[in-house]
Backbone as CSV, one residue per row, in Angstrom:
resi,resn,N_x,N_y,N_z,CA_x,CA_y,CA_z,C_x,C_y,C_z
1,MET,70.807,72.201,121.163,72.012,72.424,120.385,72.898,71.179,120.502
2,ASP,73.496,70.801,119.413,74.421,69.675,119.371,75.537,69.875,120.399
3,LYS,75.873,68.820,121.139,76.876,68.907,122.210,78.245,69.335,121.674
4,LEU,78.635,68.847,120.499,79.916,69.227,119.900,79.952,70.727,119.636
5,ILE,78.891,71.275,119.074,78.818,72.713,118.793,78.810,73.499,120.099
6,GLU,78.073,73.006,121.074,78.014,73.665,122.375,79.402,73.768,122.997
7,ASN,80.172,72.675,122.960,81.532,72.684,123.503,82.449,73.580,122.691
8,LEU,82.286,73.564,121.383,83.094,74.396,120.511,82.880,75.869,120.835
9,ILE,81.646,76.273,120.968,81.329,77.668,121.280,81.867,78.044,122.653
10,LYS,81.758,77.153,123.595,82.238,77.422,124.960,83.738,77.684,124.975
11,ASP,84.496,76.961,124.148,85.949,77.068,124.143,86.495,78.043,123.097
12,LEU,85.616,78.641,122.302,86.032,79.520,121.221,86.621,80.816,121.758
13,GLU,87.766,81.189,121.215,88.404,82.460,121.564,88.627,83.244,120.278
14,VAL,88.217,84.499,120.272,88.497,85.402,119.152,89.508,86.415,119.661
15,ARG,90.595,86.561,118.910,91.670,87.462,119.345,92.390,88.015,118.127
16,GLU,93.176,89.045,118.345,93.987,89.584,117.265,95.095,88.580,116.937
17,ALA,95.331,88.385,115.661,96.345,87.433,115.218,97.747,87.948,115.545
18,GLU,98.657,86.996,115.681,100.064,87.283,115.934,100.886,86.593,114.850
19,PRO,102.134,87.017,114.655,102.970,86.373,113.628,103.080,84.855,113.778
20,ILE,102.998,84.344,114.984,103.077,82.899,115.194,101.896,82.160,114.560
21,ASP,100.826,82.866,114.232,99.638,82.270,113.617,99.765,82.123,112.099
22,LEU,100.837,82.611,111.531,100.981,82.666,110.074,100.730,81.326,109.395
23,ASP,101.335,80.258,109.858,101.179,78.951,109.191,99.713,78.529,109.112
24,GLN,98.988,78.664,110.211,97.586,78.250,110.217,96.724,79.171,109.352
25,ILE,97.031,80.456,109.334,96.284,81.388,108.483,96.525,81.056,107.017
26,VAL,97.756,80.800,106.658,98.081,80.443,105.268,97.383,79.141,104.883
27,ASP,97.375,78.173,105.770,96.671,76.905,105.492,95.189,77.150,105.216
28,LEU,94.555,77.984,106.037,93.140,78.308,105.820,92.932,79.064,104.517
29,GLU,93.814,79.997,104.230,93.720,80.759,102.987,93.778,79.811,101.782
30,ASN,94.696,78.861,101.827,94.835,77.906,100.721,93.646,76.955,100.628
31,GLU,93.092,76.588,101.768,91.927,75.689,101.785,90.676,76.390,101.249
32,CYS,90.500,77.641,101.612,89.215,78.307,101.399,89.129,79.179,100.153
33,SER,90.238,79.669,99.677,90.186,80.647,98.598,90.590,80.060,97.253
34,PRO,89.806,80.320,96.200,90.189,79.845,94.869,91.410,80.589,94.330
35,THR,91.657,81.794,94.838,92.849,82.569,94.461,93.512,83.071,95.745
36,PRO,94.194,82.174,96.454,94.729,82.534,97.769,95.840,83.577,97.704
37,TRP,95.874,84.392,98.745,96.986,85.318,98.916,98.236,84.504,99.198
38,SER,99.368,85.001,98.798,100.631,84.303,99.041,101.003,84.386,100.522
39,ARG,101.820,83.456,100.937,102.339,83.461,102.309,103.027,84.793,102.607
40,GLU,103.805,85.274,101.640,104.551,86.511,101.847,103.609,87.709,102.002
41,SER,102.530,87.766,101.242,101.568,88.865,101.376,100.933,88.865,102.764
42,ILE,100.564,87.695,103.232,99.954,87.592,104.560,100.977,87.938,105.637
43,ARG,102.191,87.442,105.483,103.252,87.749,106.455,103.486,89.253,106.544
44,LYS,103.574,89.918,105.394,103.793,91.367,105.389,102.646,92.101,106.077
45,ASP,101.412,91.647,105.828,100.277,92.255,106.514,100.400,92.105,108.023
46,LEU,100.693,90.899,108.472,100.783,90.629,109.915,101.927,91.390,110.585
47,GLU,103.055,91.471,109.907,104.260,91.967,110.559,104.649,93.396,110.190
48,GLU,104.222,93.881,109.018,104.742,95.163,108.554,103.677,96.207,108.237
49,ASN,102.469,95.801,107.956,101.439,96.732,107.528,100.670,97.247,108.740
50,ASP,100.926,98.486,109.110,100.254,99.031,110.303,98.785,99.362,110.052
51,LYS,98.326,99.242,108.825,96.905,99.437,108.513,96.119,98.126,108.534
52,ALA,96.825,97.000,108.569,96.183,95.681,108.531,95.962,95.150,109.944
53,ILE,94.791,94.574,110.148,94.470,93.903,111.405,93.879,92.545,111.043
54,TYR,94.382,91.514,111.676,93.869,90.160,111.488,93.304,89.675,112.818
55,PHE,92.163,89.014,112.745,91.576,88.364,113.907,91.468,86.881,113.607
56,VAL,91.677,86.057,114.626,91.509,84.615,114.479,90.473,84.124,115.471
57,ALA,89.795,83.057,115.081,88.887,82.337,115.974,89.529,80.980,116.194
58,GLU,89.805,80.652,117.433,90.521,79.411,117.708,89.926,78.663,118.887
59,VAL,90.175,77.381,118.866,89.810,76.511,119.972,91.033,75.671,120.292
60,ASN,91.494,75.766,121.523,92.641,74.978,121.991,93.835,75.073,121.052
61,GLY,94.143,76.291,120.586,95.311,76.518,119.747,95.121,76.224,118.268
62,VAL,93.945,75.737,117.889,93.655,75.447,116.479,92.804,76.584,115.928
63,ILE,93.305,77.231,114.883,92.580,78.335,114.274,91.531,77.771,113.323
64,LEU,90.261,78.093,113.603,89.139,77.608,112.802,88.783,78.578,111.690
65,GLY,89.131,79.846,111.879,88.829,80.856,110.889,89.588,82.128,111.194
66,TYR,89.616,83.000,110.195,90.251,84.293,110.411,89.590,85.353,109.549
67,MET,89.827,86.604,109.918,89.335,87.750,109.171,90.449,88.783,109.134
68,SER,90.609,89.404,107.976,91.575,90.492,107.886,90.874,91.745,107.397
69,LEU,91.357,92.873,107.898,90.841,94.141,107.419,91.951,95.164,107.391
70,TRP,91.740,96.162,106.578,92.649,97.303,106.509,91.897,98.515,107.012
71,VAL,92.532,99.255,107.903,91.915,100.404,108.526,92.606,101.671,108.028
72,ALA,91.806,102.637,107.599,92.320,103.945,107.190,91.410,105.017,107.782
73,LEU,91.996,105.836,108.620,91.256,106.877,109.324,90.072,106.279,110.072
74,ASP,88.846,106.620,109.691,87.680,106.121,110.414,86.928,105.046,109.637
75,GLU,87.603,104.421,108.669,86.974,103.376,107.866,87.804,102.104,107.911
76,ALA,87.126,100.988,107.694,87.812,99.700,107.598,87.241,98.933,106.410
77,GLN,88.116,98.258,105.704,87.687,97.427,104.584,88.029,95.977,104.910
78,ILE,87.024,95.117,104.872,87.256,93.697,105.096,87.957,93.135,103.867
79,MET,89.101,92.511,104.082,89.890,91.980,102.974,89.633,90.483,102.776
80,ASN,89.599,89.732,103.845,89.398,88.282,103.781,88.604,87.796,104.987
81,VAL,87.761,86.815,104.751,87.093,86.080,105.819,87.121,84.624,105.381
82,ASN,87.750,83.785,106.166,87.824,82.366,105.824,87.569,81.521,107.067
83,VAL,86.771,80.486,106.896,86.475,79.535,107.967,86.702,78.140,107.401
84,SER,87.408,77.339,108.147,87.665,75.960,107.713,86.361,75.259,107.364
85,SER,86.362,74.519,106.281,85.146,73.822,105.843,84.636,72.876,106.930
86,ARG,85.492,72.408,107.761,85.090,71.487,108.839,84.195,72.178,109.884
87,TYR,84.307,73.493,109.985,83.582,74.223,111.040,82.527,75.187,110.496
88,ARG,82.218,75.093,109.229,81.190,75.984,108.667,79.810,75.515,109.064
């Protein structure tokens, strides 16, 4: 395995997103999506929508990708999955 990838995987952390991650999530959304969600839509999901859950994959504070889903009862719908083109 390539040493860069090996180090990246070793340092990779997947965690639930927090409001402080908004700027990096919006940047990824704009980079990856031909029809990106607005900053305000993402902010509302992160801060106000109790059905929305966002996860980020980060290395040393840099978010490489994120996933959002909406949960209702015993089901979840994946809303977005974006990974920076640099790390695909």
